[in-house]
C-alpha positions as CSV (number, residue, x, y, z in Angstrom):
1,M,-31.6,-30.4,22.6
2,R,-27.8,-30.6,23.6
3,T,-25.8,-27.3,23.5
4,R,-22.0,-27.6,22.7
5,L,-19.5,-24.9,23.9
6,L,-17.0,-23.7,21.9
7,K,-13.3,-23.5,23.5
8,T,-12.3,-19.8,22.3
9,R,-8.8,-18.7,22.3
10,T,-7.7,-15.6,24.0
11,R,-5.8,-13.3,21.8
12,S,-3.1,-11.1,23.2
13,F,-3.9,-8.1,21.3
14,S,-7.0,-6.1,21.1
15,P,-8.9,-4.2,17.8
16,E,-6.8,-1.2,18.7
17,T,-3.5,-3.1,18.4
18,H,-4.5,-4.4,15.1
19,E,-5.3,-1.0,13.6
20,K,-2.1,0.1,14.9
21,E,-0.1,-2.9,13.1
22,R,-2.2,-2.2,10.0
23,L,-1.1,1.7,10.3
24,N,2.4,0.9,10.8
25,M,2.5,-0.9,7.3
26,N,5.4,0.5,5.3
27,M,4.3,3.0,2.5
28,K,6.7,1.5,0.2
29,E,5.2,-1.9,0.9
30,L,1.9,-0.7,0.2
31,I,2.8,0.6,-3.3
32,E,4.8,-2.6,-4.3
33,Y,1.9,-4.5,-3.1
34,M,-0.6,-2.7,-5.3
35,A,2.1,-2.5,-8.2
36,K,2.7,-6.1,-8.3
37,A,-0.8,-6.9,-8.4
38,L,-1.3,-5.1,-11.8
39,V,1.6,-5.7,-13.7
40,D,2.5,-9.0,-15.8
41,D,6.2,-8.9,-14.3
42,P,6.2,-8.7,-10.6
43,D,9.9,-9.0,-10.5
44,S,10.2,-5.8,-12.3
45,V,8.6,-3.4,-9.5
46,H,11.0,-1.2,-7.8
47,V,10.0,1.3,-5.3
48,E,12.5,3.9,-4.3
49,E,11.8,6.3,-1.2
50,I,13.4,9.8,-1.4
51,E,12.9,11.6,2.0
52,G,12.0,15.6,1.4
53,T,11.8,18.2,3.8
54,S,8.0,18.4,4.1
55,A,7.0,15.1,2.1
56,T,8.3,11.8,1.0
57,I,8.6,10.9,-2.7
58,Y,8.0,7.5,-3.6
59,E,9.2,6.5,-7.4
60,L,7.7,3.4,-9.0
61,R,9.5,1.6,-11.5
62,V,8.1,-1.2,-13.6
63,A,8.8,-2.9,-17.2
64,P,8.2,-1.0,-19.9
65,D,5.6,-3.3,-21.2
66,D,3.7,-2.8,-17.7
67,M,3.6,0.9,-17.6
68,G,0.3,1.2,-19.1
69,R,-1.3,-1.0,-16.5
70,V,0.1,0.7,-13.8
71,I,-1.0,4.1,-15.2
72,G,-4.3,3.3,-16.7
73,K,-6.9,4.9,-19.2
74,Q,-6.3,8.4,-18.7
75,G,-4.2,7.9,-15.6
76,R,-7.2,6.6,-13.2
77,V,-5.1,3.8,-12.1
78,A,-2.2,6.0,-11.1
79,N,-4.3,8.5,-9.3
80,A,-6.4,5.7,-7.5
81,M,-3.1,4.4,-6.0
82,R,-2.0,8.2,-5.2
83,V,-5.4,8.5,-3.3
84,L,-4.9,5.2,-1.4
85,L,-1.2,6.2,-0.5
86,R,-2.4,9.8,0.4
87,A,-5.2,8.2,2.7
88,A,-2.5,5.8,4.4
89,A,-0.3,8.5,4.9
90,A,-2.6,11.0,6.2
91,R,-3.7,8.3,8.9
92,Q,0.0,8.4,10.0
93,G,0.1,12.1,9.9
94,R,2.6,12.0,6.9
95,R,2.6,13.6,3.4
96,V,3.6,11.6,0.4
97,T,3.9,11.7,-3.3
98,L,3.8,9.0,-5.8
99,E,5.7,9.6,-9.2
100,I,5.9,6.6,-11.8
101,V,8.9,6.6,-14.0
């Protein structure tokens, strides 16, 4: 039986480097990514960042027709977005709040 050797490329980054790149993802981009995946009109998604003394506030604006999709039944989608955002921020040692206006 003949074995075939595969050539592998050596990468210039380690798993730790990949993790650091992932953690450096901008919170604003994360919110936009989640919201654009939910709405019918992704062009109407806008996120404004407001720096506070102890936390950063993000205001998410979507089209009026898409507001229900972003909030979800009894606010479950909005709360899930907030949990993901807080978890990502905690890994960076930051405090954030998401407001849907």
